[in-house]
C-alpha positions in Angstrom: 5.6 -11.4 -12.5 2.6 -12.8 -10.6 2.1 -15.7 -8.3 0.5 -18.7 -10.1 -2.4 -19.1 -7.7 -3.8 -22.2 -9.4 -0.5 -24.0 -9.3 0.1 -23.1 -5.7 -3.4 -24.4 -4.7 -2.7 -27.6 -6.6 0.7 -28.0 -4.8 -1.0 -27.4 -1.4 -3.7 -29.9 -2.3 -1.1 -32.5 -3.3 0.9 -31.9 0.0 -2.2 -32.3 2.1 -2.6 -28.7 3.4 -5.9 -28.5 1.5 -8.7 -30.9 0.7 -11.7 -30.8 -1.6 -15.0 -29.8 0.1 -17.2 -32.9 0.4 -20.4 -31.1 -0.7 -18.9 -28.6 -3.2 -16.3 -30.2 -5.4 -15.0 -26.9 -6.8 -14.2 -25.6 -3.3 -11.3 -26.4 -1.0 -10.9 -26.3 2.8 -7.8 -26.3 5.0 -6.8 -29.7 6.2 -4.8 -31.0 9.2 -1.5 -32.7 8.6 -2.2 -35.8 10.6 1.3 -37.2 10.3 2.6 -34.2 12.3 0.2 -34.7 15.2 2.7 -36.8 17.1 5.3 -34.0 17.1 5.4 -31.4 19.9 3.8 -28.0 19.4 7.1 -26.3 18.7 8.0 -28.7 16.0 4.7 -28.3 14.3 5.0 -24.5 14.2 8.6 -24.9 12.9 7.5 -27.1 10.1 4.7 -24.7 9.1 7.1 -21.8 9.3 9.5 -23.7 7.0 6.7 -24.1 4.4 5.7 -20.5 4.7 9.2 -19.1 4.4 10.0 -21.5 1.5 7.0 -20.2 -0.5 7.8 -16.6 0.5 11.4 -16.9 -0.6 10.6 -18.7 -3.9 8.0 -16.1 -4.9 9.7 -13.0 -3.3 10.0 -11.2 -6.7 6.3 -11.5 -7.5 4.2 -8.4 -7.9 0.9 -9.7 -6.4 2.1 -10.2 -2.8 -1.6 -9.9 -1.7 -2.2 -13.4 -3.0 0.7 -14.8 -0.9 -0.5 -13.0 2.2 -4.0 -14.4 1.6 -2.6 -17.8 1.2 -0.5 -17.7 4.3 -3.0 -15.9 6.5 -5.8 -18.3 5.7 -4.9 -21.6 4.2 -1.6 -22.4 6.1 -2.7 -20.8 9.3 -6.0 -22.6 9.4 -4.3 -25.9 8.4 -1.9 -25.4 11.4 -4.9 -24.6 13.6 -6.6 -27.8 12.6 -3.4 -29.8 13.2 -3.0 -28.3 16.7 -6.7 -28.8 17.4 -6.4 -32.5 16.7 -3.2 -32.8 18.6 -4.6 -31.2 21.8 -8.1 -32.7 21.4 -9.7 -29.4 20.8 -13.0 -29.5 19.0 -12.4 -26.8 16.3 -9.9 -24.4 14.8 -11.5 -21.7 16.9 -10.5 -23.7 20.0 -6.9 -23.7 18.8 -7.0 -19.9 18.1 -8.6 -19.3 21.5 -5.9 -21.4 23.3 -2.8 -20.3 21.4 -3.7 -16.9 19.9 -3.9 -15.7 16.3 -0.3 -16.8 15.6 -0.8 -20.2 17.3 2.3 -19.3 19.4 4.2 -21.8 21.5 4.6 -20.4 25.0 8.1 -19.6 26.3 9.7 -22.5 28.2 13.1 -22.4 29.8 15.7 -21.0 27.5 13.4 -21.5 24.4 11.7 -18.3 23.3 8.1 -18.2 22.1 7.5 -18.7 18.4 4.4 -18.5 16.2 3.4 -18.3 12.6 4.4 -15.1 10.8 1.4 -13.0 10.0 2.0 -10.0 7.9 -0.3 -7.1 7.2 2.2 -5.2 5.2 0.2 -5.6 2.0 -2.6 -3.5 3.4 -0.3 -0.5 3.9 1.1 -1.0 0.4 -2.3 -1.0 -1.2 -3.5 2.0 0.8 -0.4 4.0 -0.2 -0.8 3.1 -3.9 -4.4 4.4 -3.8 -3.2 7.8 -2.6 -0.8 8.1 -5.6 
């Protein structure tokens, strides 16, 4: 069982997490979800986490988990960075990563703990152990 990458990209395009590149029509770039800009930082991270965990649970039996990790680690993480950059009037995604770190974490405040996007590198270890066999 493999992840249907083309279908997943079409779904993310339809939901607004991706957009077509203006100069190269066959390429896509991560897009900010502008309707979430008016939410607080914690709510934005929670919504992206819900999307990530939903995809992860739905395709949990797939064999090519590398595709999922690539999708999460690039498309959704950079879409979240663009959303946060617009919210906090930062100029670029890099500004969001510099300010909030690689997981775009919400700082701890009061009784609420710090949360961020889940970034997994477990596929790297799996692929390296498979090469040894």
